[in-house]
N, CA, C and O atoms as a Tripos MOL2 file, in Angstrom:
@<TRIPOS>MOLECULE
protein
  304   303    76     0     0
PROTEIN
NO_CHARGES

@<TRIPOS>ATOM
      1 N           1.3280   41.4720  -71.1520 N.3       1 MET1
      2 CA          1.6480   42.0940  -70.5030 C.3       1 MET1
      3 C           2.2990   41.3410  -68.9940 C.2       1 MET1
      4 O           1.6650   40.3590  -68.6050 O.2       1 MET1
      5 N           3.2090   41.6590  -68.3690 N.am      2 CYS2
      6 CA          3.9150   40.9440  -67.1600 C.3       2 CYS2
      7 C           3.8910   42.3370  -66.4480 C.2       2 CYS2
      8 O           4.4410   43.3570  -66.8630 O.2       2 CYS2
      9 N           3.1690   42.2040  -65.3230 N.am      3 THR3
     10 CA          3.1900   43.2370  -64.5420 C.3       3 THR3
     11 C           3.6240   42.7610  -63.0350 C.2       3 THR3
     12 O           3.3620   41.6520  -62.5690 O.2       3 THR3
     13 N           4.2380   43.6610  -62.4530 N.am      4 GLY4
     14 CA          4.9690   43.3580  -60.8200 C.3       4 GLY4
     15 C           3.7510   42.4190  -59.8630 C.2       4 GLY4
     16 O           3.9720   41.6230  -58.9500 O.2       4 GLY4
     17 N           2.9220   42.6890  -60.2320 N.am      5 GLU5
     18 CA          1.2370   41.8610  -59.3690 C.3       5 GLU5
     19 C           1.3900   40.3940  -59.9710 C.2       5 GLU5
     20 O           1.4200   39.6650  -58.9790 O.2       5 GLU5
     21 N           1.4930   39.6630  -61.0330 N.am      6 LEU6
     22 CA          1.6650   38.2640  -61.5550 C.3       6 LEU6
     23 C           3.0640   37.8490  -61.4150 C.2       6 LEU6
     24 O           3.1230   36.6330  -61.2280 O.2       6 LEU6
     25 N           4.0140   38.3210  -61.4350 N.am      7 VAL7
     26 CA          5.3440   37.9500  -60.9530 C.3       7 VAL7
     27 C           5.5310   37.5420  -59.2850 C.2       7 VAL7
     28 O           6.2430   36.6730  -58.7830 O.2       7 VAL7
     29 N           4.6420   38.4820  -58.6670 N.am      8 ALA8
     30 CA          4.8050   38.5280  -57.2420 C.3       8 ALA8
     31 C           3.8240   37.1830  -57.0230 C.2       8 ALA8
     32 O           4.1610   36.0420  -56.7100 O.2       8 ALA8
     33 N           2.6240   37.6720  -57.2730 N.am      9 PHE9
     34 CA          1.4640   35.8100  -57.4490 C.3       9 PHE9
     35 C           2.6720   34.6540  -57.8220 C.2       9 PHE9
     36 O           2.9530   33.8370  -56.9450 O.2       9 PHE9
     37 N           3.1630   34.6160  -58.7370 N.am     10 GLY10
     38 CA          3.8820   33.7320  -58.9830 C.3      10 GLY10
     39 C           4.9370   33.0680  -58.0940 C.2      10 GLY10
     40 O           5.0280   31.9110  -57.6840 O.2      10 GLY10
     41 N           5.6970   34.1330  -57.9230 N.am     11 ILE11
     42 CA          6.8460   33.6850  -56.6580 C.3      11 ILE11
     43 C           5.8310   33.4410  -54.7510 C.2      11 ILE11
     44 O           6.3980   33.1920  -53.6870 O.2      11 ILE11
     45 N           5.0860   33.5350  -54.8530 N.am     12 VAL12
     46 CA          4.2520   33.5280  -53.3460 C.3      12 VAL12
     47 C           3.5010   31.9430  -53.7840 C.2      12 VAL12
     48 O           3.6600   31.0430  -52.9590 O.2      12 VAL12
     49 N           2.8440   31.6790  -54.8300 N.am     13 GLY13
     50 CA          2.5990   30.3270  -55.4820 C.3      13 GLY13
     51 C           3.4930   29.2930  -55.3050 C.2      13 GLY13
     52 O           3.2130   28.1920  -54.8300 O.2      13 GLY13
     53 N           4.6650   29.6920  -55.7260 N.am     14 LEU14
     54 CA          5.9400   28.8130  -55.8910 C.3      14 LEU14
     55 C           6.2770   28.6460  -54.6060 C.2      14 LEU14
     56 O           6.6390   27.4990  -54.3420 O.2      14 LEU14
     57 N           6.2780   29.2440  -53.9120 N.am     15 ILE15
     58 CA          7.2480   29.2440  -52.4390 C.3      15 ILE15
     59 C           5.9790   28.5950  -51.6410 C.2      15 ILE15
     60 O           6.3130   27.7380  -50.8230 O.2      15 ILE15
     61 N           4.7710   28.8220  -51.7270 N.am     16 PHE16
     62 CA          3.7880   28.2410  -50.8430 C.3      16 PHE16
     63 C           3.0640   26.7680  -51.2320 C.2      16 PHE16
     64 O           3.0640   25.8850  -50.3730 O.2      16 PHE16
     65 N           2.5130   26.5510  -52.4110 N.am     17 GLY17
     66 CA          2.6050   25.5770  -53.1680 C.3      17 GLY17
     67 C           2.6750   24.4660  -52.9350 C.2      17 GLY17
     68 O           1.7810   23.7400  -52.5010 O.2      17 GLY17
     69 N           4.3940   24.0410  -53.3540 N.am     18 PRO18
     70 CA          4.7400   22.9050  -53.2570 C.3      18 PRO18
     71 C           4.8200   22.2060  -51.6360 C.2      18 PRO18
     72 O           4.5660   21.0190  -51.4320 O.2      18 PRO18
     73 N           5.1610   23.0370  -50.7090 N.am     19 PRO19
     74 CA          4.6870   22.1340  -49.2280 C.3      19 PRO19
     75 C           3.3680   21.7580  -49.0790 C.2      19 PRO19
     76 O           3.0840   20.6300  -48.6760 O.2      19 PRO19
     77 N           2.2460   22.8600  -49.4570 N.am     20 MET20
     78 CA          1.0680   22.2110  -49.2910 C.3      20 MET20
     79 C           0.7260   20.7820  -50.0760 C.2      20 MET20
     80 O           0.0870   19.8220  -49.6440 O.2      20 MET20
     81 N           1.3240   20.9480  -51.2940 N.am     21 ALA21
     82 CA          0.9270   19.7440  -52.0740 C.3      21 ALA21
     83 C           1.4780   18.3260  -51.6760 C.2      21 ALA21
     84 O           0.9170   17.2630  -51.9410 O.2      21 ALA21
     85 N           2.9510   18.5120  -50.8350 N.am     22 ILE22
     86 CA          3.7240   17.1810  -50.6190 C.3      22 ILE22
     87 C           3.2920   17.3600  -49.1770 C.2      22 ILE22
     88 O           2.8800   16.2360  -48.8900 O.2      22 ILE22
     89 N           3.1690   18.0070  -48.2690 N.am     23 TRP23
     90 CA          2.8260   17.5750  -46.6840 C.3      23 TRP23
     91 C           1.4100   18.2300  -46.4090 C.2      23 TRP23
     92 O           1.3770   19.1190  -45.5580 O.2      23 TRP23
     93 N           0.3660   17.9130  -46.9810 N.am     24 PRO24
     94 CA         -1.0500   18.2730  -46.5260 C.3      24 PRO24
     95 C          -1.4750   17.7620  -45.4200 C.2      24 PRO24
     96 O          -2.2080   18.4540  -44.7140 O.2      24 PRO24
     97 N          -1.1660   16.6200  -45.0670 N.am     25 TYR25
     98 CA         -1.3180   15.9460  -43.4460 C.3      25 TYR25
     99 C          -1.2090   17.1130  -42.6480 C.2      25 TYR25
    100 O          -2.1080   17.8060  -42.1720 O.2      25 TYR25
    101 N           0.3950   17.2620  -42.5490 N.am     26 LYS26
    102 CA          0.9900   18.2370  -41.5040 C.3      26 LYS26
    103 C           0.5620   19.3780  -41.5560 C.2      26 LYS26
    104 O           0.5250   19.8580  -40.4230 O.2      26 LYS26
    105 N           0.1240   20.2400  -42.5260 N.am     27 LEU27
    106 CA          0.0540   21.3770  -42.7330 C.3      27 LEU27
    107 C          -1.9320   21.5520  -42.0800 C.2      27 LEU27
    108 O          -2.5040   22.4900  -41.5240 O.2      27 LEU27
    109 N          -2.4050   20.2230  -42.4950 N.am     28 ALA28
    110 CA         -3.8540   20.2530  -41.9680 C.3      28 ALA28
    111 C          -4.0290   20.2080  -40.7880 C.2      28 ALA28
    112 O          -4.9210   20.8550  -40.2400 O.2      28 ALA28
    113 N          -3.1570   19.3840  -40.1200 N.am     29 ARG29
    114 CA         -3.0750   18.9110  -38.7730 C.3      29 ARG29
    115 C          -2.4130   20.3100  -37.7760 C.2      29 ARG29
    116 O          -2.6440   20.5190  -36.5850 O.2      29 ARG29
    117 N          -1.6770   21.0030  -38.5700 N.am     30 TRP30
    118 CA         -1.2670   22.0530  -37.7690 C.3      30 TRP30
    119 C          -2.7620   23.4880  -37.1520 C.2      30 TRP30
    120 O          -3.1800   23.9590  -36.0940 O.2      30 TRP30
    121 N          -3.0890   23.6470  -38.9730 N.am     31 ASN31
    122 CA         -4.3650   24.1510  -38.4480 C.3      31 ASN31
    123 C          -5.5890   23.6600  -37.3940 C.2      31 ASN31
    124 O          -6.3000   24.3930  -36.7070 O.2      31 ASN31
    125 N          -5.6090   22.2450  -37.4820 N.am     32 GLU32
    126 CA         -6.9340   21.8790  -36.5990 C.3      32 GLU32
    127 C          -6.3650   21.9310  -35.1000 C.2      32 GLU32
    128 O          -7.1900   21.9580  -34.1870 O.2      32 GLU32
    129 N          -4.8750   21.9490  -34.7770 N.am     33 ILE33
    130 CA         -4.2840   22.3930  -33.3650 C.3      33 ILE33
    131 C          -4.6090   23.5670  -33.2990 C.2      33 ILE33
    132 O          -5.3560   23.7190  -32.3320 O.2      33 ILE33
    133 N          -4.3760   24.7740  -34.0050 N.am     34 LEU34
    134 CA         -3.8710   25.7980  -33.8560 C.3      34 LEU34
    135 C          -5.6220   26.4840  -33.5610 C.2      34 LEU34
    136 O          -5.8590   27.5570  -33.0080 O.2      34 LEU34
    137 N          -6.5680   25.5870  -34.0660 N.am     35 ASP35
    138 CA         -8.3070   25.7790  -34.0740 C.3      35 ASP35
    139 C          -8.3670   24.9320  -32.9870 C.2      35 ASP35
    140 O          -8.1090   25.8310  -32.1870 O.2      35 ASP35
    141 N          -8.4490   24.2760  -32.5100 N.am     36 ALA36
    142 CA         -8.4700   23.8120  -30.8560 C.3      36 ALA36
    143 C          -8.2760   24.3170  -29.8770 C.2      36 ALA36
    144 O          -8.7450   23.9020  -28.8180 O.2      36 ALA36
    145 N          -7.5720   25.2910  -29.9780 N.am     37 ILE37
    146 CA         -6.6350   26.4870  -28.7200 C.3      37 ILE37
    147 C          -7.8780   26.7640  -28.1990 C.2      37 ILE37
    148 O          -8.7870   27.1260  -28.9460 O.2      37 ILE37
    149 N          -8.1630   26.5390  -26.0320 N.am     38 GLY38
    150 CA         -9.3080   27.1700  -26.2770 C.3      38 GLY38
    151 C         -10.2430   26.1530  -25.8460 C.2      38 GLY38
    152 O         -11.0970   26.4320  -25.0050 O.2      38 GLY38
    153 N         -10.1540   24.9930  -26.3550 N.am     39 ARG39
    154 CA        -11.1740   23.9300  -25.9700 C.3      39 ARG39
    155 C         -10.9540   23.1030  -25.2590 C.2      39 ARG39
    156 O          -9.7560   22.9480  -25.0230 O.2      39 ARG39
    157 N         -11.8860   22.2040  -24.5910 N.am     40 LYS40
    158 CA        -11.7870   21.5120  -23.5510 C.3      40 LYS40
    159 C         -10.8410   20.0190  -24.1120 C.2      40 LYS40
    160 O         -11.3540   19.1420  -24.8070 O.2      40 LYS40
    161 N          -9.2100   19.9970  -23.5690 N.am     41 PRO41
    162 CA         -9.2200   18.7470  -24.1780 C.3      41 PRO41
    163 C          -9.7850   17.3740  -24.2890 C.2      41 PRO41
    164 O         -10.1200   16.7110  -23.3070 O.2      41 PRO41
    165 N          -9.8600   17.0410  -25.3150 N.am     42 SER42
    166 CA        -10.4250   15.5320  -25.1290 C.3      42 SER42
    167 C          -9.7670   14.4120  -26.3150 C.2      42 SER42
    168 O         -10.3060   13.5420  -27.0000 O.2      42 SER42
    169 N          -8.1950   14.9390  -26.1820 N.am     43 GLY43
    170 CA         -7.0980   13.7940  -27.0220 C.3      43 GLY43
    171 C          -6.8870   14.3340  -28.2160 C.2      43 GLY43
    172 O          -7.1780   15.4520  -28.6420 O.2      43 GLY43
    173 N          -6.2680   13.2930  -28.7930 N.am     44 ARG44
    174 CA         -5.7330   14.2180  -30.0650 C.3      44 ARG44
    175 C          -6.1040   14.7580  -31.1560 C.2      44 ARG44
    176 O          -6.9140   14.0980  -31.8060 O.2      44 ARG44
    177 N          -5.8150   15.6350  -31.5310 N.am     45 VAL45
    178 CA         -6.5750   16.4670  -32.8640 C.3      45 VAL45
    179 C          -6.2220   15.7420  -34.0200 C.2      45 VAL45
    180 O          -5.0530   15.4120  -34.2180 O.2      45 VAL45
    181 N          -7.0550   15.4910  -34.7300 N.am     46 GLU46
    182 CA         -6.6010   15.0360  -36.4810 C.3      46 GLU46
    183 C          -7.5560   15.2460  -37.3470 C.2      46 GLU46
    184 O          -8.6810   14.7500  -37.3060 O.2      46 GLU46
    185 N          -7.0200   16.1810  -38.3620 N.am     47 PRO47
    186 CA         -7.7070   16.7880  -39.6030 C.3      47 PRO47
    187 C          -8.4720   15.6890  -40.4690 C.2      47 PRO47
    188 O          -8.0500   14.5390  -40.5860 O.2      47 PRO47
    189 N          -9.6790   16.1780  -41.0850 N.am     48 ALA48
    190 CA        -10.7050   15.3630  -41.5910 C.3      48 ALA48
    191 C         -10.0010   14.7860  -42.9940 C.2      48 ALA48
    192 O          -9.1250   15.4410  -43.5580 O.2      48 ALA48
    193 N         -10.4030   13.6770  -43.4310 N.am     49 ASP49
    194 CA         -9.4540   13.6470  -45.2580 C.3      49 ASP49
    195 C         -10.4120   14.6410  -46.2130 C.2      49 ASP49
    196 O          -9.8780   14.9270  -47.2840 O.2      49 ASP49
    197 N         -11.0970   14.9330  -46.0990 N.am     50 TRP50
    198 CA        -11.4850   16.1440  -46.8960 C.3      50 TRP50
    199 C         -10.5170   17.5470  -46.7060 C.2      50 TRP50
    200 O         -10.1530   18.2410  -47.6550 O.2      50 TRP50
    201 N         -10.3110   17.7070  -45.8330 N.am     51 GLN51
    202 CA         -9.5920   18.9150  -45.1080 C.3      51 GLN51
    203 C          -7.9500   18.6730  -46.1540 C.2      51 GLN51
    204 O          -7.4570   19.4170  -47.0020 O.2      51 GLN51
    205 N          -7.5480   17.5220  -45.6990 N.am     52 VAL52
    206 CA         -6.2800   16.8460  -46.2660 C.3      52 VAL52
    207 C          -6.0730   16.9080  -47.8190 C.2      52 VAL52
    208 O          -4.9560   17.0930  -48.3040 O.2      52 VAL52
    209 N          -7.3170   16.7290  -48.6470 N.am     53 THR53
    210 CA         -7.2270   16.3710  -49.8490 C.3      53 THR53
    211 C          -7.5140   18.1170  -50.2150 C.2      53 THR53
    212 O          -6.7910   18.4810  -51.1420 O.2      53 THR53
    213 N          -8.1740   18.9260  -49.8100 N.am     54 LEU54
    214 CA         -8.2710   20.6610  -50.2070 C.3      54 LEU54
    215 C          -7.0970   21.0540  -50.3130 C.2      54 LEU54
    216 O          -6.6370   21.5470  -51.3430 O.2      54 LEU54
    217 N          -6.2450   20.8170  -48.8700 N.am     55 TYR55
    218 CA         -4.7190   21.1010  -49.2030 C.3      55 TYR55
    219 C          -4.0640   20.8930  -49.6850 C.2      55 TYR55
    220 O          -3.2050   21.6950  -50.0520 O.2      55 TYR55
    221 N          -4.0960   19.5750  -49.9900 N.am     56 ARG56
    222 CA         -3.5850   19.2050  -51.3380 C.3      56 ARG56
    223 C          -3.6000   19.2830  -52.7230 C.2      56 ARG56
    224 O          -2.6450   19.0920  -53.4760 O.2      56 ARG56
    225 N          -5.3870   19.7390  -53.1800 N.am     57 LEU57
    226 CA         -5.5420   20.4550  -54.3270 C.3      57 LEU57
    227 C          -5.1610   21.7920  -54.4950 C.2      57 LEU57
    228 O          -4.9060   22.1870  -55.6330 O.2      57 LEU57
    229 N          -5.0620   22.7520  -53.2800 N.am     58 MET58
    230 CA         -4.8320   23.8210  -52.9800 C.3      58 MET58
    231 C          -3.1730   24.3040  -53.4500 C.2      58 MET58
    232 O          -2.8260   25.2960  -54.0910 O.2      58 MET58
    233 N          -2.4530   23.3470  -52.9430 N.am     59 GLY59
    234 CA         -0.8910   23.4630  -53.4350 C.3      59 GLY59
    235 C          -0.9570   22.9540  -54.8200 C.2      59 GLY59
    236 O          -0.6980   23.7220  -55.7470 O.2      59 GLY59
    237 N          -1.2420   21.8750  -55.0120 N.am     60 LEU60
    238 CA         -1.1850   21.4420  -56.8620 C.3      60 LEU60
    239 C          -1.5130   22.8780  -57.4750 C.2      60 LEU60
    240 O          -0.6130   23.2050  -58.2480 O.2      60 LEU60
    241 N          -2.5240   23.8410  -57.3740 N.am     61 GLY61
    242 CA         -2.9970   24.7580  -57.8380 C.3      61 GLY61
    243 C          -2.2860   25.9920  -57.8110 C.2      61 GLY61
    244 O          -1.9600   26.6440  -58.8030 O.2      61 GLY61
    245 N          -2.1130   26.2110  -56.8870 N.am     62 LEU62
    246 CA         -0.9050   27.1670  -56.5380 C.3      62 LEU62
    247 C           0.4220   27.0140  -57.0380 C.2      62 LEU62
    248 O           1.1720   27.9810  -57.1650 O.2      62 LEU62
    249 N           0.7670   25.7770  -57.3470 N.am     63 SER63
    250 CA          2.2490   25.5240  -57.8380 C.3      63 SER63
    251 C           2.0800   25.5480  -59.3950 C.2      63 SER63
    252 O           3.1190   25.5440  -60.0540 O.2      63 SER63
    253 N           0.9500   25.5730  -60.0110 N.am     64 VAL64
    254 CA          0.5060   25.0070  -61.5100 C.3      64 VAL64
    255 C           0.6720   26.8150  -61.4220 C.2      64 VAL64
    256 O           1.7360   27.3770  -61.6820 O.2      64 VAL64
    257 N          -0.6080   27.5580  -61.0010 N.am     65 LEU65
    258 CA         -0.5880   28.8790  -61.0800 C.3      65 LEU65
    259 C           0.9940   29.9640  -61.3160 C.2      65 LEU65
    260 O           1.4900   30.6220  -62.2310 O.2      65 LEU65
    261 N           1.3000   29.6550  -59.9880 N.am     66 GLY66
    262 CA          2.8340   30.1270  -60.0430 C.3      66 GLY66
    263 C           3.6620   29.8750  -61.0060 C.2      66 GLY66
    264 O           4.1980   30.7720  -61.6560 O.2      66 GLY66
    265 N           3.8450   28.7000  -61.1930 N.am     67 SER67
    266 CA          4.4180   28.5780  -62.4290 C.3      67 SER67
    267 C           4.1980   29.1830  -63.8040 C.2      67 SER67
    268 O           5.1160   29.5520  -64.5370 O.2      67 SER67
    269 N           2.7240   29.2640  -64.1340 N.am     68 LEU68
    270 CA          2.5790   29.5570  -65.1240 C.3      68 LEU68
    271 C           2.6740   31.0500  -64.9840 C.2      68 LEU68
    272 O           2.8660   31.5180  -66.1060 O.2      68 LEU68
    273 N           2.6270   31.8650  -64.1900 N.am     69 PHE69
    274 CA          2.7830   33.3060  -64.0850 C.3      69 PHE69
    275 C           4.0030   33.5840  -64.5620 C.2      69 PHE69
    276 O           4.1960   34.2690  -65.5660 O.2      69 PHE69
    277 N           5.0750   32.9540  -63.7140 N.am     70 ILE70
    278 CA          6.5580   33.2700  -63.8950 C.3      70 ILE70
    279 C           6.9540   32.8940  -65.1970 C.2      70 ILE70
    280 O           7.6060   33.7720  -65.7610 O.2      70 ILE70
    281 N           6.7800   31.9460  -65.8010 N.am     71 PHE71
    282 CA          7.1770   31.1680  -66.8150 C.3      71 PHE71
    283 C           6.4140   32.1880  -68.1580 C.2      71 PHE71
    284 O           6.9370   32.4800  -69.2330 O.2      71 PHE71
    285 N           5.2460   32.5160  -67.7290 N.am     72 GLY72
    286 CA          4.5580   33.4440  -68.9020 C.3      72 GLY72
    287 C           5.3610   34.7460  -69.0670 C.2      72 GLY72
    288 O           5.6480   35.2840  -70.1360 O.2      72 GLY72
    289 N           5.6540   35.1310  -67.9180 N.am     73 CYS73
    290 CA          6.5810   36.3390  -67.9670 C.3      73 CYS73
    291 C           7.8270   36.0790  -68.5990 C.2      73 CYS73
    292 O           7.9780   36.5720  -69.7160 O.2      73 CYS73
    293 N           8.7930   35.3740  -68.0920 N.am     74 VAL74
    294 CA          9.6260   35.0670  -69.0220 C.3      74 VAL74
    295 C          10.0550   34.7700  -70.1030 C.2      74 VAL74
    296 O          11.1800   34.8870  -70.5890 O.2      74 VAL74
    297 N           8.7010   34.1900  -70.6650 N.am     75 ILE75
    298 CA          8.6790   33.8880  -72.4010 C.3      75 ILE75
    299 C           8.2250   35.1510  -73.3130 C.2      75 ILE75
    300 O           8.7070   35.4400  -74.4080 O.2      75 ILE75
    301 N           7.4120   35.6960  -72.7690 N.am     76 LEU76
    302 CA          6.6480   37.0290  -72.8860 C.3      76 LEU76
    303 C           7.6780   37.8920  -73.0290 C.2      76 LEU76
    304 O           7.4600   39.0970  -73.1560 O.2      76 LEU76
@<TRIPOS>BOND
     1     1     2 1
     2     2     3 1
     3     3     4 2
     4     3     5 am
     5     5     6 1
     6     6     7 1
     7     7     8 2
     8     7     9 am
     9     9    10 1
    10    10    11 1
    11    11    12 2
    12    11    13 am
    13    13    14 1
    14    14    15 1
    15    15    16 2
    16    15    17 am
    17    17    18 1
    18    18    19 1
    19    19    20 2
    20    19    21 am
    21    21    22 1
    22    22    23 1
    23    23    24 2
    24    23    25 am
    25    25    26 1
    26    26    27 1
    27    27    28 2
    28    27    29 am
    29    29    30 1
    30    30    31 1
    31    31    32 2
    32    31    33 am
    33    33    34 1
    34    34    35 1
    35    35    36 2
    36    35    37 am
    37    37    38 1
    38    38    39 1
    39    39    40 2
    40    39    41 am
    41    41    42 1
    42    42    43 1
    43    43    44 2
    44    43    45 am
    45    45    46 1
    46    46    47 1
    47    47    48 2
    48    47    49 am
    49    49    50 1
    50    50    51 1
    51    51    52 2
    52    51    53 am
    53    53    54 1
    54    54    55 1
    55    55    56 2
    56    55    57 am
    57    57    58 1
    58    58    59 1
    59    59    60 2
    60    59    61 am
    61    61    62 1
    62    62    63 1
    63    63    64 2
    64    63    65 am
    65    65    66 1
    66    66    67 1
    67    67    68 2
    68    67    69 am
    69    69    70 1
    70    70    71 1
    71    71    72 2
    72    71    73 am
    73    73    74 1
    74    74    75 1
    75    75    76 2
    76    75    77 am
    77    77    78 1
    78    78    79 1
    79    79    80 2
    80    79    81 am
    81    81    82 1
    82    82    83 1
    83    83    84 2
    84    83    85 am
    85    85    86 1
    86    86    87 1
    87    87    88 2
    88    87    89 am
    89    89    90 1
    90    90    91 1
    91    91    92 2
    92    91    93 am
    93    93    94 1
    94    94    95 1
    95    95    96 2
    96    95    97 am
    97    97    98 1
    98    98    99 1
    99    99   100 2
   100    99   101 am
   101   101   102 1
   102   102   103 1
   103   103   104 2
   104   103   105 am
   105   105   106 1
   106   106   107 1
   107   107   108 2
   108   107   109 am
   109   109   110 1
   110   110   111 1
   111   111   112 2
   112   111   113 am
   113   113   114 1
   114   114   115 1
   115   115   116 2
   116   115   117 am
   117   117   118 1
   118   118   119 1
   119   119   120 2
   120   119   121 am
   121   121   122 1
   122   122   123 1
   123   123   124 2
   124   123   125 am
   125   125   126 1
   126   126   127 1
   127   127   128 2
   128   127   129 am
   129   129   130 1
   130   130   131 1
   131   131   132 2
   132   131   133 am
   133   133   134 1
   134   134   135 1
   135   135   136 2
   136   135   137 am
   137   137   138 1
   138   138   139 1
   139   139   140 2
   140   139   141 am
   141   141   142 1
   142   142   143 1
   143   143   144 2
   144   143   145 am
   145   145   146 1
   146   146   147 1
   147   147   148 2
   148   147   149 am
   149   149   150 1
   150   150   151 1
   151   151   152 2
   152   151   153 am
   153   153   154 1
   154   154   155 1
   155   155   156 2
   156   155   157 am
   157   157   158 1
   158   158   159 1
   159   159   160 2
   160   159   161 am
   161   161   162 1
   162   162   163 1
   163   163   164 2
   164   163   165 am
   165   165   166 1
   166   166   167 1
   167   167   168 2
   168   167   169 am
   169   169   170 1
   170   170   171 1
   171   171   172 2
   172   171   173 am
   173   173   174 1
   174   174   175 1
   175   175   176 2
   176   175   177 am
   177   177   178 1
   178   178   179 1
   179   179   180 2
   180   179   181 am
   181   181   182 1
   182   182   183 1
   183   183   184 2
   184   183   185 am
   185   185   186 1
   186   186   187 1
   187   187   188 2
   188   187   189 am
   189   189   190 1
   190   190   191 1
   191   191   192 2
   192   191   193 am
   193   193   194 1
   194   194   195 1
   195   195   196 2
   196   195   197 am
   197   197   198 1
   198   198   199 1
   199   199   200 2
   200   199   201 am
   201   201   202 1
   202   202   203 1
   203   203   204 2
   204   203   205 am
   205   205   206 1
   206   206   207 1
   207   207   208 2
   208   207   209 am
   209   209   210 1
   210   210   211 1
   211   211   212 2
   212   211   213 am
   213   213   214 1
   214   214   215 1
   215   215   216 2
   216   215   217 am
   217   217   218 1
   218   218   219 1
   219   219   220 2
   220   219   221 am
   221   221   222 1
   222   222   223 1
   223   223   224 2
   224   223   225 am
   225   225   226 1
   226   226   227 1
   227   227   228 2
   228   227   229 am
   229   229   230 1
   230   230   231 1
   231   231   232 2
   232   231   233 am
   233   233   234 1
   234   234   235 1
   235   235   236 2
   236   235   237 am
   237   237   238 1
   238   238   239 1
   239   239   240 2
   240   239   241 am
   241   241   242 1
   242   242   243 1
   243   243   244 2
   244   243   245 am
   245   245   246 1
   246   246   247 1
   247   247   248 2
   248   247   249 am
   249   249   250 1
   250   250   251 1
   251   251   252 2
   252   251   253 am
   253   253   254 1
   254   254   255 1
   255   255   256 2
   256   255   257 am
   257   257   258 1
   258   258   259 1
   259   259   260 2
   260   259   261 am
   261   261   262 1
   262   262   263 1
   263   263   264 2
   264   263   265 am
   265   265   266 1
   266   266   267 1
   267   267   268 2
   268   267   269 am
   269   269   270 1
   270   270   271 1
   271   271   272 2
   272   271   273 am
   273   273   274 1
   274   274   275 1
   275   275   276 2
   276   275   277 am
   277   277   278 1
   278   278   279 1
   279   279   280 2
   280   279   281 am
   281   281   282 1
   282   282   283 1
   283   283   284 2
   284   283   285 am
   285   285   286 1
   286   286   287 1
   287   287   288 2
   288   287   289 am
   289   289   290 1
   290   290   291 1
   291   291   292 2
   292   291   293 am
   293   293   294 1
   294   294   295 1
   295   295   296 2
   296   295   297 am
   297   297   298 1
   298   298   299 1
   299   299   300 2
   300   299   301 am
   301   301   302 1
   302   302   303 1
   303   303   304 2
@<TRIPOS>SUBSTRUCTURE
     1 MET1         2 RESIDUE 1 A MET
     2 CYS2         6 RESIDUE 1 A CYS
     3 THR3        10 RESIDUE 1 A THR
     4 GLY4        14 RESIDUE 1 A GLY
     5 GLU5        18 RESIDUE 1 A GLU
     6 LEU6        22 RESIDUE 1 A LEU
     7 VAL7        26 RESIDUE 1 A VAL
     8 ALA8        30 RESIDUE 1 A ALA
     9 PHE9        34 RESIDUE 1 A PHE
    10 GLY10       38 RESIDUE 1 A GLY
    11 ILE11       42 RESIDUE 1 A ILE
    12 VAL12       46 RESIDUE 1 A VAL
    13 GLY13       50 RESIDUE 1 A GLY
    14 LEU14       54 RESIDUE 1 A LEU
    15 ILE15       58 RESIDUE 1 A ILE
    16 PHE16       62 RESIDUE 1 A PHE
    17 GLY17       66 RESIDUE 1 A GLY
    18 PRO18       70 RESIDUE 1 A PRO
    19 PRO19       74 RESIDUE 1 A PRO
    20 MET20       78 RESIDUE 1 A MET
    21 ALA21       82 RESIDUE 1 A ALA
    22 ILE22       86 RESIDUE 1 A ILE
    23 TRP23       90 RESIDUE 1 A TRP
    24 PRO24       94 RESIDUE 1 A PRO
    25 TYR25       98 RESIDUE 1 A TYR
    26 LYS26      102 RESIDUE 1 A LYS
    27 LEU27      106 RESIDUE 1 A LEU
    28 ALA28      110 RESIDUE 1 A ALA
    29 ARG29      114 RESIDUE 1 A ARG
    30 TRP30      118 RESIDUE 1 A TRP
    31 ASN31      122 RESIDUE 1 A ASN
    32 GLU32      126 RESIDUE 1 A GLU
    33 ILE33      130 RESIDUE 1 A ILE
    34 LEU34      134 RESIDUE 1 A LEU
    35 ASP35      138 RESIDUE 1 A ASP
    36 ALA36      142 RESIDUE 1 A ALA
    37 ILE37      146 RESIDUE 1 A ILE
    38 GLY38      150 RESIDUE 1 A GLY
    39 ARG39      154 RESIDUE 1 A ARG
    40 LYS40      158 RESIDUE 1 A LYS
    41 PRO41      162 RESIDUE 1 A PRO
    42 SER42      166 RESIDUE 1 A SER
    43 GLY43      170 RESIDUE 1 A GLY
    44 ARG44      174 RESIDUE 1 A ARG
    45 VAL45      178 RESIDUE 1 A VAL
    46 GLU46      182 RESIDUE 1 A GLU
    47 PRO47      186 RESIDUE 1 A PRO
    48 ALA48      190 RESIDUE 1 A ALA
    49 ASP49      194 RESIDUE 1 A ASP
    50 TRP50      198 RESIDUE 1 A TRP
    51 GLN51      202 RESIDUE 1 A GLN
    52 VAL52      206 RESIDUE 1 A VAL
    53 THR53      210 RESIDUE 1 A THR
    54 LEU54      214 RESIDUE 1 A LEU
    55 TYR55      218 RESIDUE 1 A TYR
    56 ARG56      222 RESIDUE 1 A ARG
    57 LEU57      226 RESIDUE 1 A LEU
    58 MET58      230 RESIDUE 1 A MET
    59 GLY59      234 RESIDUE 1 A GLY
    60 LEU60      238 RESIDUE 1 A LEU
    61 GLY61      242 RESIDUE 1 A GLY
    62 LEU62      246 RESIDUE 1 A LEU
    63 SER63      250 RESIDUE 1 A SER
    64 VAL64      254 RESIDUE 1 A VAL
    65 LEU65      258 RESIDUE 1 A LEU
    66 GLY66      262 RESIDUE 1 A GLY
    67 SER67      266 RESIDUE 1 A SER
    68 LEU68      270 RESIDUE 1 A LEU
    69 PHE69      274 RESIDUE 1 A PHE
    70 ILE70      278 RESIDUE 1 A ILE
    71 PHE71      282 RESIDUE 1 A PHE
    72 GLY72      286 RESIDUE 1 A GLY
    73 CYS73      290 RESIDUE 1 A CYS
    74 VAL74      294 RESIDUE 1 A VAL
    75 ILE75      298 RESIDUE 1 A ILE
    76 LEU76      302 RESIDUE 1 A LEU
């Protein structure tokens, strides 16, 4: 049974998943820059390697789940 929520989650996954998988460093760095607002300036802000890997894995997961939900609704 295909519901509106599954279609919506599939669309969101296909919109946000690929950029997270393609540009994980840029997105993680942007998150660190926003997190550093209000702190004393101490140089350039860089994301940790684990954070970049986590962004890439989350992007891949969102892309796969979004594709499964969309194609599952189309096929069924």
